C-alpha positions as CSV (number, residue, x, y, z in Angstrom):
1,M,14.8,-1.5,-13.9
2,S,11.7,0.6,-14.4
3,I,8.4,-1.0,-13.4
4,N,5.0,0.5,-14.3
5,P,3.5,1.6,-10.9
6,K,0.0,0.8,-12.3
7,V,-1.9,-1.7,-10.0
8,D,-3.1,-4.7,-11.7
9,A,-5.1,-7.7,-10.2
10,V,-1.9,-10.3,-10.4
11,V,1.0,-8.6,-8.8
12,R,1.5,-8.4,-5.0
13,R,4.1,-5.5,-4.1
14,V,5.7,-3.5,-1.6
15,I,5.9,0.1,-2.8
16,R,8.8,2.0,-0.9
17,A,8.6,5.6,0.0
18,D,11.8,6.2,-1.9
19,G,10.1,4.8,-5.0
20,A,11.5,1.2,-4.9
21,I,9.1,-1.6,-5.8
22,E,9.5,-5.0,-4.6
23,I,7.5,-7.9,-6.1
24,L,6.1,-10.5,-3.3
25,D,6.1,-14.0,-4.0
26,G,2.6,-14.9,-2.5
27,P,0.0,-14.1,-0.1
28,K,1.0,-12.6,3.1
29,T,-0.5,-12.5,6.6
30,T,-1.2,-9.0,8.1
31,R,1.7,-9.6,10.5
32,E,4.3,-10.0,7.6
33,I,2.7,-7.2,5.8
34,A,3.1,-4.9,9.0
35,A,6.8,-6.1,9.4
36,L,7.4,-5.4,5.6
37,I,6.6,-1.9,6.0
38,G,7.4,-1.1,9.8
39,A,4.2,-1.1,11.0
40,Q,2.3,-2.8,14.1
41,D,0.1,-5.5,12.6
42,S,-2.8,-3.5,14.6
43,G,-1.8,-0.4,13.0
44,L,-2.4,-1.4,9.3
45,D,-5.1,0.5,7.5
46,A,-6.5,-0.6,4.2
47,V,-7.2,1.5,1.1
48,N,-9.6,0.0,-1.4
49,L,-8.3,0.7,-4.7
50,R,-11.7,-0.3,-6.4
51,N,-9.8,-2.7,-8.9
52,G,-9.9,-5.8,-6.6
53,M,-6.9,-4.8,-4.8
54,V,-6.0,-3.0,-1.5
55,M,-3.2,-1.0,-0.2
56,L,-2.1,-1.5,3.1
57,V,-0.6,1.6,5.0
58,D,0.9,2.4,8.3
59,D,-2.0,4.2,10.2
60,L,0.7,6.0,12.2
61,G,2.6,7.4,9.2
62,Y,1.7,10.9,10.4
63,D,2.5,10.6,13.8
64,K,5.9,8.7,12.9
65,E,6.6,11.5,10.6
66,L,7.4,9.0,7.7
67,N,8.4,10.4,4.2
68,P,5.7,10.8,1.6
69,N,5.3,8.0,-0.9
70,A,4.7,9.7,-4.2
71,I,3.5,6.5,-6.0
72,A,1.2,5.3,-3.4
73,T,-0.4,8.8,-3.0
74,A,-0.9,9.1,-6.9
75,L,-2.8,5.8,-6.6
76,Y,-4.7,6.9,-3.6
77,H,-5.7,10.2,-5.6
78,K,-7.2,8.3,-8.5
79,I,-9.8,6.8,-6.1
80,C,-10.4,10.1,-4.0
81,V,-12.6,12.9,-4.5
82,P,-11.1,15.4,-7.0
83,G,-9.0,18.0,-4.9
84,T,-7.9,15.7,-2.2
85,T,-4.3,16.6,-0.9
86,H,-3.9,14.0,1.8
87,Q,-0.7,12.0,1.0
88,I,0.2,8.5,1.9
89,L,3.4,8.3,4.0
90,G,5.9,5.6,4.3
91,D,6.0,2.1,2.7
92,V,2.9,0.4,1.4
93,V,2.0,-3.1,0.3
94,I,-0.5,-3.5,-2.4
95,V,-2.5,-7.0,-2.6
96,P,-5.6,-8.5,-3.9
97,D,-8.4,-8.0,-1.6
98,A,-9.2,-11.7,-2.0
99,D,-6.0,-12.3,-0.1
100,F,-8.1,-11.5,3.1
101,G,-11.7,-11.7,2.0
102,G,-13.8,-14.8,2.6
103,R,-11.3,-16.6,5.1
């Protein structure tokens, strides 16, 4: 099954480093998100994708020597200064910013 990796404002998803995409059934807590990607809930970092969505990543991805995530890196590079080479490592979760804002 081919899923367009384009981020939209409706679908919560996990994007695995191997390219697999899993759709989430609703809002998740930070603890649940951390467990989904093998991170500590205090070790999540949020990347504002500037479209109402945030990408939550394992802040220790480089320390853990996780595999590069090509889809997440491409999404990250779309919002970065041209020429940015930093990669997103490991699995990520993309959710609406509203899942956490204003609570």
